N, C-alpha and C positions, 0 to 999 in steps of 0.2 A: 820256119819248117826246120824238119828233123830228119835226115838221113839216118835209112833202118838197113844192117847187114846182117841177115839169117847165115847162118851155118850148123852143118851138123847133121844135116840128109847124108842119106846112101840107100843101098840097098841091101836088103835083109831078109833074112828067112821069118815065117809067123811063129808070133810066138818070143820074137828077141827083142830088146830093149833099143833106143834113140833116146837122145838129148839133143835137141833144138836150142840155138842160142843167138840172141837177138841186142844187138849193141848201136848205139847211134854212131853216126861218124864225125866225129867232131864237135856235141854237145850233150851235156847230160841229160837224162830219164828225169830229172826231179819236174812236179808238176804235171808229169803223164801218167796217166790212166793206157795200159798194155792190152794187147788180144793177140793171139795165133787164131788165123782164118785158114780153111785151106780150099781147094777146089781141083776135084780129080777131072783128067779129060772129060769134053763130053756134058759137064754137070754144073752147075752154079756153084758161086763160091758160099762156102756157109764156114760159120763160126767154131770155134774149139775152142777156145777158154780167153779166159781176160782175169786181168788183177787191176787193184787200186794204183795210184801210185803212192799210197802206205802201205802195200805188200798185205795188207791187213784182210781184204775179203778180194775173193775170188769167184767164179762161175763159170761153169761146165758146161757144154753140149752135152746130152742127155748118154750119145753114143760113146762117149769116152769117160763116164765117170767111172771112178774106179780103177784104172786105167792110165791115165793120162794127168801131170802134176802141172800147174805152171808157179813158176815162183819167181822173185827179182833179186840182186845183187845190190844194193844201194853202191860198196864201194869198187864194184866192178862194173857197175852200170851198165849190167845187163839184166835181160830179162830170157829165163831156162823156158823149155815146155819140154819136160821127163815124160818118154812113148813107153808105157811097160806092154807086153802082151800084144803087142800089133798081131792086124789083122791083114792080110790084102785087100779089104777095105778102106783099110785107112791111107792105100795110096795116093797121094795126090802131090801138089806142089804147097809148101804152106809159107806162110806169107806171117810178120809180124806186124803187127801197126801200132802207131801211137797219137793219143789226142788227150792234149791240153784237159785237165778234170781235177775239182776241188779234189783234197786227199784221202776223203773213202768211197770216192764214186767207181762203179766198174760200168764200163760200155760193152755192151754185146753186138749190137748193132754195128754191121760194115761203115753204112753210110754216118755213122757220129766221127769214123777217123778221119783226120786230113794228114796221114801221115802214113807210108807203105813202104815196105819194101819189098827188093825184087822176087823173094821165094825162093829156098830149097825144096831140091824132090827129094823125095820120101817112097821108095817102091819097096814095098813087103809082098815077095814070092812065096806061093803055098806050097 
């Protein structure tokens, strides 16, 4: 098991940017595919973005393509979600997740992840 800790959420106005970070507590992220999911009040959790262990392969939900970028820094053992052009509809709790996978595998479904962080709140005002 990997304990994950997210940071970087906050309250911003529409059009602003935020960068979320996700780091493990006490372990390395090597051998783990990573993903970001979000859940808004009254809605189901939804996939946002994912990245392979190698960092060479990524996948995005259609509603964030061109606005969000997922990346990972092996040296800092951290995964990032750069969010630009934020909209009020992006308001949600954002959680990162980890799953052990082969080096170039991207995981986009929540049930395949077995390690989750507590989440960080992102609120976008209009």
